[in-house]
C-alpha positions as CSV (number, residue, x, y, z in Angstrom):
1,M,152.6,121.6,122.6
2,L,152.2,117.8,123.1
3,K,149.1,118.3,125.2
4,K,147.6,120.6,122.6
5,R,148.2,118.0,119.9
6,C,146.7,115.2,122.0
7,L,143.7,117.4,122.7
8,L,143.3,118.1,118.9
9,I,143.5,114.4,118.1
10,I,140.9,113.6,120.8
11,V,138.5,116.3,119.6
12,A,139.0,115.3,115.9
13,S,138.4,111.6,116.8
14,V,135.2,112.4,118.7
15,L,133.9,114.5,115.9
16,L,134.7,111.9,113.3
17,A,133.0,109.2,115.4
18,Y,129.9,111.4,115.7
19,M,129.8,112.0,112.0
20,L,129.8,108.2,111.4
21,I,127.2,107.6,114.1
22,E,124.7,110.4,113.1
23,P,123.5,108.7,109.9
24,Y,122.0,105.9,112.1
25,W,120.3,108.4,114.4
26,I,117.0,108.9,112.5
27,E,114.8,111.7,113.8
28,T,111.0,111.6,113.7
29,K,110.1,115.2,113.0
30,E,106.5,116.1,113.9
31,I,104.8,118.9,112.0
32,T,101.2,120.1,112.1
33,I,99.6,121.8,109.1
34,E,96.4,123.8,109.8
35,S,94.0,124.9,107.1
36,D,90.3,125.6,106.8
37,Q,90.5,123.8,103.5
38,I,91.2,120.5,105.2
39,P,88.0,118.5,105.3
40,S,86.8,117.3,108.7
41,E,87.2,113.7,107.6
42,F,91.0,114.4,107.2
43,D,91.4,116.2,110.5
44,G,94.1,114.4,112.5
45,K,95.3,112.3,109.6
46,R,99.0,111.6,109.6
47,I,101.2,111.8,106.5
48,V,104.6,110.2,106.7
49,F,107.2,111.5,104.2
50,V,110.4,109.6,103.5
51,S,113.0,110.7,101.0
52,D,116.6,110.1,99.9
53,I,117.1,106.5,101.2
54,H,120.1,106.1,98.9
55,A,120.2,102.3,99.3
56,G,123.5,100.8,98.3
57,T,126.9,100.0,99.9
58,S,126.4,102.6,102.6
59,F,122.7,101.8,103.3
60,D,122.2,98.1,103.2
61,Q,119.0,96.0,103.0
62,N,118.8,95.5,106.8
63,R,118.7,99.3,107.2
64,V,115.9,99.6,104.6
65,D,113.9,96.9,106.4
66,S,114.5,98.7,109.7
67,L,113.3,102.0,108.1
68,V,110.1,100.3,106.9
69,N,109.4,99.0,110.4
70,Q,110.0,102.5,111.9
71,V,107.5,104.0,109.4
72,N,104.8,101.4,110.0
73,A,105.2,101.8,113.8
74,L,104.1,105.4,113.3
75,K,100.7,104.2,112.0
76,P,100.5,106.6,109.1
77,D,97.3,107.3,107.2
78,L,99.2,108.2,104.0
79,I,102.8,107.6,103.0
80,L,104.7,109.8,100.5
81,L,108.1,108.8,99.1
82,G,110.3,111.6,97.7
83,G,112.8,109.8,95.4
84,D,116.5,108.8,95.4
85,Y,115.6,105.3,96.6
86,V,119.0,104.0,95.6
87,D,122.4,105.7,95.2
88,G,122.4,105.4,91.5
89,D,123.0,101.7,91.1
90,S,120.2,99.8,89.5
91,E,121.1,96.5,91.2
92,Y,119.6,97.9,94.5
93,V,116.3,98.9,93.0
94,Q,114.4,95.6,93.2
95,P,115.5,94.6,96.8
96,T,114.8,98.2,98.0
97,F,111.3,98.2,96.6
98,K,110.7,94.7,97.8
99,S,111.2,96.1,101.3
100,L,109.2,99.3,100.6
101,S,106.3,97.1,99.5
102,K,105.8,96.3,103.2
103,L,104.9,99.9,104.0
104,K,101.3,100.1,105.2
105,A,98.9,103.1,105.1
106,P,95.1,102.9,104.6
107,L,95.1,105.9,102.2
108,G,98.0,104.6,100.1
109,V,101.7,104.8,99.4
110,Y,102.8,107.3,96.6
111,A,106.1,108.0,95.1
112,V,108.0,110.3,92.7
113,L,111.5,109.9,91.3
114,G,114.7,111.6,92.4
115,N,117.8,112.5,90.4
116,K,119.8,109.4,91.5
117,D,117.1,106.9,90.6
118,P,117.8,104.7,87.5
119,Q,114.6,105.8,85.7
120,Y,113.6,102.6,83.8
121,N,114.3,100.2,86.6
122,T,112.6,102.4,89.2
123,L,109.5,103.1,87.2
124,E,109.1,99.3,86.6
125,A,109.6,98.5,90.3
126,I,107.2,101.0,91.8
127,P,103.9,99.5,90.6
128,Q,105.4,96.0,90.7
129,Y,105.6,96.3,94.5
130,G,102.2,97.9,95.0
131,I,103.3,101.6,95.3
132,T,101.6,104.3,93.2
133,Y,103.8,106.5,91.0
134,I,102.5,110.1,91.2
135,G,105.1,111.9,89.0
136,N,103.3,114.3,86.6
137,K,100.0,112.8,87.8
138,G,97.2,113.8,90.2
139,T,94.7,111.8,92.2
140,W,92.0,112.4,94.7
141,I,92.5,110.9,98.1
142,K,89.0,110.2,99.4
143,K,87.5,109.4,102.8
144,Y,83.8,109.2,103.7
145,G,82.8,111.4,100.7
146,S,85.4,114.1,101.3
147,R,88.7,114.4,99.4
148,I,92.0,116.1,99.1
149,R,94.1,116.4,96.0
150,L,97.5,114.8,95.7
151,G,100.0,115.1,92.9
152,G,103.6,115.1,91.9
153,V,106.0,116.3,89.3
154,G,109.1,114.8,87.6
155,D,112.6,115.5,89.0
156,Y,113.7,119.1,88.6
157,N,117.1,118.1,87.3
158,N,116.4,115.0,85.2
159,G,112.7,115.2,84.3
160,V,109.9,117.4,83.2
161,Q,107.3,119.0,85.5
162,L,103.7,119.0,84.5
163,P,101.8,120.3,87.5
164,S,98.6,120.8,85.6
165,Y,97.7,117.1,86.0
166,T,97.4,118.0,89.7
167,T,96.0,121.5,89.7
168,S,93.8,121.8,86.6
169,V,90.8,120.2,88.3
170,V,91.0,121.8,91.7
171,S,89.0,124.7,93.2
172,S,89.9,127.3,95.8
173,Q,88.2,125.1,98.4
174,D,90.3,122.0,97.8
175,F,93.3,121.2,99.9
176,V,96.2,120.3,97.5
177,I,99.4,118.5,98.2
178,L,102.3,118.4,95.7
179,L,105.3,116.0,95.9
180,T,108.6,117.1,94.3
181,H,112.1,115.6,94.9
182,N,113.9,118.9,94.6
183,P,112.8,122.0,96.6
184,D,114.3,124.3,93.9
185,Y,111.0,123.7,92.1
186,F,109.1,125.5,94.9
187,P,109.3,129.0,93.3
188,L,107.6,127.6,90.2
189,V,104.7,126.1,92.2
190,D,101.3,127.8,91.5
191,K,100.7,129.0,95.1
192,S,97.1,130.0,94.3
193,K,96.3,126.3,93.9
194,V,98.8,124.3,96.0
195,D,98.7,124.3,99.8
196,L,101.4,122.0,100.8
197,V,104.6,120.8,99.1
198,F,107.0,118.0,100.2
199,S,110.6,117.6,99.0
200,G,114.0,116.3,100.0
201,H,117.2,116.2,97.9
202,T,119.3,118.6,100.1
203,H,120.1,116.1,102.9
204,G,119.8,119.1,105.2
205,G,123.3,119.9,104.0
206,Q,124.5,116.5,105.3
207,V,127.6,118.0,106.9
208,T,126.9,121.4,108.5
209,F,128.6,123.8,110.9
210,F,126.5,122.7,113.9
211,G,123.3,123.1,111.9
212,M,123.8,126.7,111.0
213,W,125.7,126.6,107.7
214,T,126.9,124.1,105.2
215,P,129.3,124.3,102.3
216,T,126.8,122.7,100.0
217,T,123.0,122.2,99.9
218,H,122.5,120.8,96.4
219,S,120.3,123.9,95.9
220,V,120.8,127.0,93.8
221,Y,119.1,128.9,96.6
222,G,121.7,128.0,99.2
223,D,120.3,127.6,102.7
224,K,116.9,129.0,101.8
225,Y,115.3,125.6,101.1
226,R,117.9,123.5,102.9
227,T,115.7,122.0,105.6
228,G,112.5,122.5,107.6
229,V,109.2,124.4,107.1
230,I,109.2,127.3,104.7
231,E,106.1,129.4,103.9
232,E,105.7,131.6,100.8
233,D,102.6,133.3,99.5
234,G,100.3,131.1,101.6
235,T,101.9,127.8,100.5
236,T,104.0,125.6,102.9
237,L,107.1,123.7,101.8
238,I,108.4,120.9,104.0
239,V,112.0,119.9,103.2
240,S,113.3,116.7,104.7
241,N,116.9,116.0,105.6
242,G,116.3,112.6,104.0
243,I,117.4,109.2,105.3
244,G,120.6,108.1,103.6
245,T,123.9,109.8,102.6
246,T,125.6,110.6,99.4
247,I,129.4,110.7,98.4
248,L,130.5,109.9,102.0
249,P,128.5,107.9,104.7
250,V,128.7,110.8,107.2
251,R,126.4,113.5,108.6
252,F,127.1,116.3,111.0
253,F,124.2,118.2,112.7
254,A,121.9,117.2,109.8
255,R,120.2,114.1,111.2
256,P,118.3,111.8,108.9
257,Q,114.6,112.4,109.2
258,I,111.2,110.8,108.9
259,I,108.7,113.6,108.5
260,V,105.3,113.1,110.2
261,T,102.8,115.7,109.2
262,T,99.4,115.9,111.0
263,L,96.6,117.6,109.1
264,K,94.4,119.9,111.3
265,K,91.2,121.5,110.2
266,S,91.1,125.1,111.4
267,L,88.0,127.2,111.8
268,N,87.1,130.0,109.3
């Protein structure tokens, strides 16, 4: 009986230690998206997507700076930020965006809000630090006379979603990317016009049963949009596990992620 108790204590201690370590073990997840709608000038371009930093007491400024260095080392062409930059406390907004202002990508750095972001302070900080807010807005990303469409919507829980600012000007030949914090918005996306959607919010479940199941996903669809690459009606959704943590500073088989998406032009 004593040996069993000792074994249980050892196993529990190892699991707890791993749960505390995993939040620091950021995965760089590589994904390739192929489409004949991708212009030749964008073939091979790399989009880095970062979401759910949750800067605060559990994710300090040194870790935000380290994240920025990791992203820049990937040499992205375009950087997308998916919201929840801080864990709800407005005092962390300015220092967090001061660090994020050091992100470098020749095609720009774009952001939407998440449900944890203090709206007024964050909307003030985003342009102040040279980042473009894309919530309920659309823009053309141009290179050598060719272009792709990029847009975003407001947070599904705390905002409004006006996708027409992204999609109203596109044709069936345009490659269109939409940024939304919450993947629960994906069923509402006009899949006849949008090709690729990025979202976060779920943290990949944060604490899972060895990656297979989790008691909570922060999604009304359960595991369906928890993490990874999901395709529906010709449109691809990429859901990131995010970077930081919420409630408790632990993860279990839901490693934090930097998503690197390479665009590849396919032949007709």
